C-alpha positions in Angstrom: -20.7 -17.9 -6.4 -21.6 -17.9 -2.7 -20.5 -20.2 0.1 -22.2 -20.4 3.2 -19.9 -21.2 6.4 -21.3 -23.6 9.0 -18.7 -22.5 11.8 -20.1 -19.1 11.9 -23.1 -19.3 9.7 -22.1 -16.4 7.5 -22.6 -15.8 3.6 -19.5 -15.3 1.7 -19.4 -13.9 -1.8 -16.2 -14.6 -3.7 -15.3 -12.5 -7.1 -12.4 -15.0 -8.2 -11.5 -18.3 -6.2 -13.5 -19.2 -3.7 -12.7 -19.2 0.0 -11.8 -22.3 1.2 -12.2 -22.9 5.1 -11.3 -25.7 7.0 -11.8 -25.9 10.7 -9.3 -28.0 13.1 -7.5 -27.8 16.5 -4.1 -27.7 15.9 -1.1 -26.6 17.9 -0.3 -22.6 18.2 2.4 -21.4 15.4 5.4 -20.4 16.3 4.6 -16.4 17.3 1.7 -17.8 19.3 4.1 -20.2 21.0 6.7 -17.2 21.7 4.1 -15.2 23.0 2.8 -17.8 25.2 6.3 -18.4 26.4 7.1 -14.8 27.5 3.5 -14.8 29.2 2.3 -12.3 27.1 -1.2 -14.1 26.2 -3.3 -16.8 27.6 -5.4 -19.0 25.4 -8.4 -20.8 27.7 -8.6 -24.6 26.5 -12.2 -23.6 24.8 -11.9 -22.7 21.0 -13.1 -19.4 19.9 -15.2 -18.5 17.3 -13.2 -16.2 14.8 -14.2 -12.4 14.9 -13.9 -12.3 11.0 -17.2 -12.6 9.1 -19.2 -11.8 5.9 -15.5 -12.3 3.9 -16.1 -11.3 0.6 -12.9 -10.8 -2.1 -13.9 -8.1 -4.4 -10.2 -7.8 -6.0 -7.6 -10.2 -6.4 -7.8 -13.6 -4.5 -7.7 -14.9 -1.1 -8.2 -17.8 1.4 -8.9 -18.4 4.8 -8.2 -20.8 7.1 -9.7 -20.7 10.9 -7.7 -23.8 13.1 -9.2 -23.1 16.5 -8.0 -19.3 18.1 -5.9 -19.3 14.8 -7.3 -17.6 11.3 -4.7 -17.5 8.3 -5.4 -15.6 5.3 -3.4 -16.0 2.3 -4.2 -13.3 -0.3 -2.5 -12.0 -3.6 -0.8 -8.7 -3.8 -3.2 -6.0 -3.2 -5.9 -8.0 -2.5 -9.2 -6.3 -1.4 -11.5 -7.8 0.7 -15.0 -6.6 2.6 -16.4 -7.9 5.7 -19.4 -7.4 7.8 -17.0 -8.0 10.5 -13.4 -7.4 11.5 -12.8 -8.0 15.0 -9.8 -9.6 16.8 -11.1 -11.4 20.5 -8.3 -11.1 23.4 -7.3 -14.6 22.5 -7.4 -14.6 19.1 -4.6 -14.6 16.2 -5.2 -13.6 12.5 -2.2 -13.4 10.4 -2.3 -12.6 6.6 0.6 -14.5 4.8 1.4 -12.5 1.7 3.5 -13.2 -0.9 6.1 -10.8 -0.3 6.8 -7.8 1.9 5.5 -5.0 -0.1 2.6 -7.1 -0.8 -0.5 -5.2 1.0 -4.1 -6.1 1.7 -7.5 -4.0 1.7 -9.4 -4.8 4.2 -12.7 -2.6 4.4 -15.9 -3.0 6.9 -19.2 -2.8 5.1 -21.6 -3.0 8.1 -22.4 -0.3 10.8 -20.1 -2.2 13.3 -16.7 -0.3 14.6 -13.8 -2.9 14.4 -12.3 -4.1 18.0 -8.8 -5.5 17.9 -8.1 -7.0 21.3 -5.9 -10.1 20.3 -2.6 -10.7 17.7 -2.7 -9.3 14.0 0.5 -10.8 12.4 1.6 -10.2 8.5 5.1 -10.3 6.8 3.4 -7.7 4.4 1.2 -4.3 4.5 -2.5 -4.5 6.5 -4.9 -1.8 5.5 -8.1 -1.8 7.7 -10.6 0.5 6.6 -13.8 1.0 9.0 -15.8 4.5 8.7 -17.7 3.2 12.2 -14.5 3.6 14.1 -11.6 1.1 15.3 -10.1 0.3 18.8 -7.2 -1.4 19.6 -7.2 -3.0 22.7 -4.5 -2.9 25.6 -3.7 -6.4 25.0 -3.4 -6.1 21.5 -0.1 -6.8 19.7 -0.1 -5.7 16.2 3.1 -6.9 14.2 3.3 -6.5 10.2 5.7 -5.1 7.7 3.4 -1.6 7.5 0.2 -0.9 9.1 -2.9 1.7 8.5 -6.2 1.8 9.9 -8.2 4.3 8.7 -12.0 5.9 9.3 -11.6 7.6 5.8 -13.0 5.5 3.2 -10.8 4.5 -0.1 -12.5 3.3 -3.6 -11.5 0.4 -4.9 -10.5 2.5 -8.0 -8.0 4.2 -6.2 -6.3 0.9 -4.5 -5.9 -0.7 -7.8 -4.3 2.6 -9.1 -2.0 3.0 -5.6 -3.6 6.5 -5.1 -3.9 6.6 -1.4 -6.6 9.4 -1.3 -8.8 8.7 1.5 -11.8 10.5 2.2 -14.9 10.9 5.1 -18.0 9.4 4.0 -20.7 11.7 2.8 -23.9 11.9 5.7 -21.4 9.8 8.3 -20.5 11.1 11.2 -16.6 11.6 12.3 -14.9 8.1 13.6 -12.5 7.5 15.8 -9.5 5.5 15.9 -7.9 4.7 19.6 -4.5 2.6 20.3 -4.3 1.4 23.8 -2.0 -1.6 22.4 1.3 -2.0 20.8 1.7 -1.7 17.0 5.2 -2.7 15.6 6.3 -2.8 12.1 9.2 -4.0 10.2 12.5 -2.3 9.3 11.4 1.0 7.1 7.9 0.3 7.7 5.0 2.9 8.1 2.3 2.9 10.5 -0.7 5.0 9.7 -3.6 6.0 11.8 -6.3 8.4 9.9 -9.6 9.5 10.9 -12.3 11.9 11.9 -10.0 11.8 15.2 -7.0 9.7 16.1 -5.6 8.8 19.9 -2.8 6.9 20.9 -2.2 5.8 24.3 -0.6 2.6 23.6 2.8 2.1 22.0 3.7 2.3 18.7 7.1 1.6 17.2 9.5 1.8 13.8 13.3 1.1 13.0 13.9 3.9 10.4 10.2 4.1 8.9 7.3 6.7 10.1 4.4 7.0 12.4 1.7 9.0 11.4 -1.4 10.1 13.2 -3.5 12.2 10.9 -6.9 13.5 11.2 -9.1 15.1 9.0 -11.7 15.1 6.1 -9.5 14.0 3.1 -6.0 12.6 3.1 -3.6 11.7 0.6 -0.1 9.8 1.0 1.8 9.9 -1.7 3.8 7.1 -0.9 2.9 4.8 2.0 6.6 3.6 2.5 7.9 6.8 3.1 4.8 9.3 3.4 4.5 12.3 1.6 1.2 14.0 3.0 -1.2 16.5 2.1 -4.6 16.7 3.8 -7.6 18.9 4.3 -9.6 19.8 7.4 -13.1 21.0 7.5 -13.7 20.7 11.2 -12.6 21.6 14.5 -13.2 18.2 15.7 -10.7 16.6 13.9 -8.2 16.0 17.1 -5.2 14.3 17.1 -4.2 12.9 20.8 -0.7 11.4 21.9 -1.0 10.1 25.8 1.4 7.2 24.9 4.9 6.5 23.4 5.6 6.9 19.7 9.2 5.5 18.4 10.5 6.0 14.9 14.2 5.3 15.4 15.9 7.8 13.0 12.8 8.1 11.2 9.8 10.4 11.1 6.6 11.3 13.1 4.0 13.0 11.6 1.2 14.4 13.7 -1.5 16.5 12.0 -5.0 17.4 12.6 -7.2 20.5 12.9 -5.9 20.7 16.7 -3.2 18.5 18.5 -2.3 17.5 21.9 0.9 15.7 23.1 1.2 14.2 26.9 3.3 11.4 26.0 6.7 10.8 24.5 7.6 11.4 20.9 10.9 9.9 19.7 12.8 10.3 16.5 16.7 9.2 18.2 19.3 8.0 15.4 22.4 6.5 16.0 23.3 6.7 12.4 26.1 8.9 10.9 23.7 9.2 7.6 20.3 9.7 8.8 18.8 11.9 11.8 14.9 11.8 12.6 11.9 14.3 11.8 9.0 15.2 13.7 6.5 17.5 12.6 3.7 18.7 14.8 0.7 20.4 12.4 -2.4 21.8 14.0 -3.5 23.5 10.6 -6.4 25.4 11.6 -6.4 25.3 15.9 -3.8 24.8 18.8 -0.9 22.9 19.3 -0.8 21.9 22.7 2.7 20.2 23.5 3.6 18.6 26.7 5.4 15.3 27.7 8.8 14.6 26.0 9.7 15.1 22.1 13.0 14.0 21.1 15.5 13.6 17.9 18.8 13.2 19.4 21.7 11.9 17.1 25.1 11.8 19.0 27.0 10.0 15.7 26.0 13.5 13.4 23.6 16.4 13.3 20.6 16.1 15.5 17.0 15.7 14.1 14.3 17.9 13.0 11.5 19.3 15.0 8.8 21.8 13.4 5.4 23.0 15.6 3.0 25.2 13.9 -0.9 26.2 14.2 -2.9 29.1 14.6 -1.7 29.0 18.4 1.2 27.0 19.7 2.0 26.2 23.3 4.9 24.6 24.9 3.2 23.1 28.3 4.9 23.4 31.5 7.3 20.0 32.1 7.3 19.8 28.2 10.9 18.6 27.5 12.4 19.0 24.0 15.7 17.4 22.7 17.3 17.3 19.5 21.1 17.2 20.5 23.8 15.6 18.6 27.1 16.2 17.3 25.9 19.2 15.8 22.7 20.9 16.7 19.6 20.3 15.8 16.8 22.1 14.3 13.3 23.4 16.1 10.7 25.7 14.7 8.0 26.5 16.9 5.0 28.7 15.4 7.0 29.0 12.2 10.1 29.4 10.7 13.7 30.8 11.8 12.9 34.8 11.3 8.5 34.4 11.4 9.0 35.4 7.5 6.5 32.1 6.6 8.9 31.0 3.6 8.3 27.6 2.1 4.9 27.5 3.1 5.6 27.3 6.8 2.7 28.1 9.0 3.2 30.9 11.2 1.0 31.2 14.3 -0.5 33.7 15.6 0.6 33.2 19.1 3.2 31.3 20.5 3.7 30.5 24.6 6.4 29.3 26.5 4.9 27.7 29.7 7.4 28.1 32.8 9.0 24.8 33.4 9.2 23.6 29.6 12.7 23.2 28.3 
């Protein structure tokens, strides 16, 4: 069954329930009002067209309502939606209202357009955005969900339905990039996963007790999306993960994995819990881990956190600071295990260097 929406002239194919679209001029909902009061966003008087186009529900149900510059989508658990375009303009807000905090919605772009998120993406559940062409999160963007995964690697509908999170590079498709310039936050114990041929963070990513992963590769499997256990394969040196911004996983886990890794920003997994300390893994599986900036997994209430940096070549750059202090000392592994024996599957670096001025 097809519905043609007069407001954007796009055609939507809906598998089960039809998409109901209402266009009205209403007051902003509470989150937008709060952001306005803080001066984070400003809304022009003119009504903007939705950056979401060509909606097709291929699994589950979803309904969409557009009220001026706000788009609200209500979806069933694990709904899969294909889009011709998934953009959020600077003064737009897109909100997914889900059945519960563990519910997920999977959005896939099927055209050749990249996704540009410049406004607000909000949800009480988990939001996935899959676009093999690339995803850019703008400097004024705010993503506030219970879990967020953005990927240029694709995943089949069958794997989604089976909760088998194996994502693969599309054949005959150039490596695409995910770049974050904005603010990404998720609920307590939630996860943020940026997955692509290339991944770059220049903004701020923050979780409380959960996990943050920057993963660049050809095939990546996440066995548990809430507490990720990750396997991955890399087939090109262009698979690069770069952090120039700030990543905060309070008492949680930070994973950066690629052929080559570069950090000039801040990676923090500090904790104040007596029961849990943070963990940071930087794995340049087939290349160089070039580490600058500040890396911290402190815990003054218990044992400090754990840091592991591996690669063929590991370099701690001038000015780099590593702090895993705690009531008891933390664990730091640079270029291998504590005795250089390569036990427990820990990769041994061919060369490990600490430049003058690194601590």
